[in-house]
N, C-alpha and C positions, 0 to 999 in steps of 0.2 A: 766681437762677431762674427764670425762665419762669413767669406764674401760670397755674394750671390751666386759669381760665376761657375764657383763647385756644382749648381745646381746644377748647370747644363753640363757639366762632368769637362768643367776647362782645365785647359794646364796653357803655361806658356814658354813655348816651346823654344828655346834659342836665345832666350830674353837672359842677360847676363844678370847675377845675385848682386852685383857690386851696386855699392850705392852711389846716389848722385850727390857729386859736392857741386853746393848752391855757392852762384855771385848775387848780389844783390849792386853791390857798389861798382863792380866792374863796368857793367852797363848803363850806372849813371851818370858815370865819371869820363866814356867812351868820347871821342872830341865827334863833334858834328860839321860837315862841308859847312863853309859859311852860302853858298846861293847853291838850291836847288835847282831842279828843273822840275815843276809844279806840273802832272797831270791827272783833272781829275776824271771820273768815271765809274762804270757800275761792273761788276762783276759776275759775270752769268751762273748759274746755279750748275753744278756737274761736279764732275767724277776725277785724284790724285791719288786716289786714293786713296786713305785708306784710301788706294782703290778704297781703296780701301780707305784711306784714311781723309780723303782730300774734300771734304761736303762745303758743299753751297751754301745760300743765305738771301733773304730778301734784303736788295739796299733799303735804305733808309738813315736820315740824319734830323738833327734841329730840335726833334720835341721831346719832352722828359721820359728818361728812359730810351732814347734811342744812345747808338752809338756814338762815342766824344773821339776828340784824341786832343792832346797836348804837343805843342812844338818846341818847349823846355824837358832838357833833359835832367832836371834837377828837382822843379817846385811846379807841384802839379795843385798850386792853391791853397786857401785856406779851408774852404769848403770841399774837399776830395777826400782830406783824412791821411792818415798814415799806412803807406805800402806796408804789408806781411814782412813781418821776420822772415824771411828766406832762409838764415842760415849764417853761420859765423863764418865760413871757410871761402876763399874767395877764387874765382876764377878769372886770369887775366889774357889767358888766350887760347884760340880756338880747341888746341891741339890736348886741354887738360881737360876741356868737357867729355864726358862719360855718357853716350847718345845708349838708349837702350830698346830702340829698334820700334817698328809697329806693333801694336796691340794685335791677339790673334782674332779675327772676324766674330769668331764666336762668345769672345770675352769682353767687345768692345760694345761701351755703353757711351763714346762720344769722341771728342778732340776739337782741337781747332787747326786753324789753317792759317800761316801766310802764305799769301803767294803774287809773283807778278808774273803776269803773260803781256802776249808784246806791246802792249799799249796800258795795260792801267795796270795797279796793286789794291791789294786789299784784304781784311782779314775777316773771317766768319768761324763760328763754333757755337756747340752744345751740347748737353749732356743729360739722358734719362737717368732711371732710378734704377733701372736694371737693362742686360743687353738686349737687343731688338734678334728675335730669332729669325724675321726677315730679311735681315743681314747679313747672316749667317752661309759662310759658303764651304765648301768639301772641296781638297785637292784630288784632283781627277788623273792628275799628271804632271809629270817633273822631269827634266830636261834640261842641265848642266843649270845658267842661271833663272830659267823660263820653269812658273810652274801654272798649268789650268785648273782654272780652278771655277764652279759651278755651285749656283744654288742650292742652300738645304730643302726641301722639298718635304716637309713631315706631312703626317695621316692621322689625324684625330678623331676616333669614331667611339661614344658620341661628336657633332662638330662643337666646338666653341663657341659660346655661346656672345652676347655684347660683350665690349670693352676684354677681351680675352683671345691670343693667340696661341697657336700650335706649336710648342717648342719643340728642337731638335731629337727630345727623345719623346716624341709622339705624347706630351700631355699637355693641358691647358692650363696655361699660365695669364696670370694680369697682364694685360698689353702695359708696353714702359712707357711713363712718363715725363715727361721734359720736368726737370732743375733749373732752379735757379742759384747759380754756383757764386754769387756776389760778383763783386767788384772786380774785374779780371783785365788787369795788367799787362803789356806787353812793352818791353824794354830790348834798347840795342836795337832798334828800327832805326829809320832819318829822320820818324818824330812817333816819339814813345806815344804809346794808346792806352787808353782809359774808355774802356767800356764797361754796362749794366746790360743787364737780363731785356731784350722786347719783345711781351705778351702779343699775340698769344706763340706758345712754345716755347719762350726764353731760350729769344736767339740773341747772338751778338754778333755784331759785325760795326766792321771801319770801311767804309767805299772811299774815303779821303784822304788817304795816304798820301805820300808824295810817290810820283814813280823813278826809280824803281821799287821803291820801299826800304828797300835793305843795301850794304855794303859788302861785297867779300868779304869775307873773314871775320863779318863781326859778330859775335857773340848776341845771342838774341835769348830774350827768358820770358817765359808767362809765366807772372804771378796772380796767386788768386787771393781774397777774401777769406770772411766766415760767411759760405754758401753750403748748399748741401753737406759738398765735400770736405767741406774745410780750407787749409792752407794748402793749396797747390805750388808747385815748383818744377815746371817742364824749360827745356832750353833746345834750341837749335843754332847754327850757323848762317851766315849770308854765303853764299854763291857767286860767282859770276852770271852775267843773265844766259841762258841757251842760246847758242845761236846757231846756225849751216844746219839745219833740221834738215834733212834731202827727202823726198817724197816716196812711200813707198809705195810699191808693187807687189801684190801677196798672189803668186804664180801658184800653181797647183801642185807641182815638185820641188820646185827648190828653195833653197832656206831662203829667209829674210834675212838681209844687214840691213840695219838702224845706224844711223849716219849722223852728227852733230860735230859743232868745232869742240874741239878737247879744251880743257881750260887752259890760259896762259900762265895763273899760279898755281899753285897746291890747293887740289880740292878737295873737301873736308865732306863731300856729297857722294851719292850713287844717282845712277840716274835711272829710272824708271820706265819700262812702257806700257801701259796698258792696249791692247785690241781687245774688240767685240767686232764680229761680221755678221752676226746672226740679233738683229732688233728686234723680229717679232714671231722667234721661236718659245716653243713651249720650256724649254730647259737649256735659255742661252748658258755657252760658256764665253770665260773670258781670258784670254792672255795676261800672264803678268810677269814682267823679267823686272830681275833689279842689276844693271849693268857697272860695273868700275867704269871709272869716268874718264876715260881714253878718249873719246871720240868716234867708237863704231862698240856696237853689242849685234849678234848672229841670233836669230830663232831657229832651230835647225827645221829640216823636211818631216821631219816628225812629229813637229809639233804645228806646223802649217799644217800639214795633213789632219791630224788631229780638230783642229779648229774647225775647217772645211768638213770636215764627214761629220760636226755637232750639226749643223746648219748654214745656211748663208742666205741672208733676208735686209732689207731695208738698207740704209745709208751707215754704211762701215764708217766705224767709229777708232780713234786711237789717239794716245796726249802721250807725250816724253816729258817728265820733270826731270829736273838735275835738282835734288831734295835732301834734308838731313829730317829725320823724325827720332824723337823721344816719345818714351810712355811711362806711364806711371800706375800703380796698382790702389786703387781705391774699392771703398765698400761693397758699391754693387758690378765692381768688374777693371774695366782697362781705361784710361784716357790717353788719348796720343799727342803730339804737337808735331806740324810737319812744316816747315820752312824750303818754299819750291820754287823757283824759278820754271814757268810751264808754258810747251808749245804745243800745236796740234796738228799734225801732217798731214798732207793731203797721203789718201790713199784710195786705187782701186786695185778692186779685187778680179783675177780674169779671170771671164766666162760668166762674169754678173755684171746688171749695170742696174741699179736703182731707180727711182722716180715715184717722180709727184702726178704725173699725168704721161697719158698716151704717147705724145710727143717728144717726149724726152727717151725712147724707146728706139733700139735700131729697127731697120726692115723687116716684118714676118713676126713682131712682138707686141705687144702691148701691155700695160701698166695692171698689173693687179695691186690699187688702194691699197687695199688690207693691210699690207704687206710689203710696201711701196719697192716691189720688183717687176721687174721685163719679163714676161713671161710668154711663152708662143701662142700665137692667135688659134 
């Protein structure tokens, strides 16, 4: 069957043709620490990216169909059933893992995210039958490690009917439908995870992971059973917790230097920086930079100028993630798997004050509540 992403004119630029070498036994047999510092918490919905690929989910535990996890690395109990055979090759070391990178937004049908934020760790994920055209983005500028992305805003005439969306080719299509992927296991974390789809929406989540969730250098594997896309196997590598993230002043004319603590050991991750400063614009843009994990990255003055020129409104938002990402083609498009340590730096934008009330504005200004921005009286 022809993959549905061809209907969008999709392609997979930059994704290597090499096949992923599978490993199940290495994850099952990896030693675990005897003592874990447990911190239970829920993860707020939000974007890593997949900008692109770091999707959030609603928390929940306990009832039938809710997410569960096992603290055993080898025994899931008689009622769980066998973990799907992920292949015969074995990956024992992180340098043997072949990561295939992010899904292009135009082809992405969904994905899974393992994230460790400042105080909590969680797993979330979902997938649809076709890519969501509303999530598709186009590159409007590229400069060094950074890209400026803008949502594709197609126009269909006549307008699409109920249950339809306008595709990037300006043709009405049936809206994506969330799918049940069967049982999903994530192996190689401090506590292996077993999840079932939760209705409505066929969402997967587990907010009860030990903190920080994974050890640096550990191979992490996602395996699914006999769901909509059949057996899936995707990989990630645990990284050191992201620390030393500096505040970010966005000037009018200068480059932006992003600072974090470099890893103390070899890193298999890159550091993704996302920035958006126009929360209420008609055509908001987002900057995405993928830096080497050296402790610093630079957003050029030209990129900063382009972001500012596109509009400034509301509370600026930025995320810094030390991450690995793998992806695989499926009949509907592409599914990705991100393992990330994530932090949200404080941001100030020169010449702009965000607000929720007039009392938050400087003298001579008042708060435009609709766009959460201080404006002249």
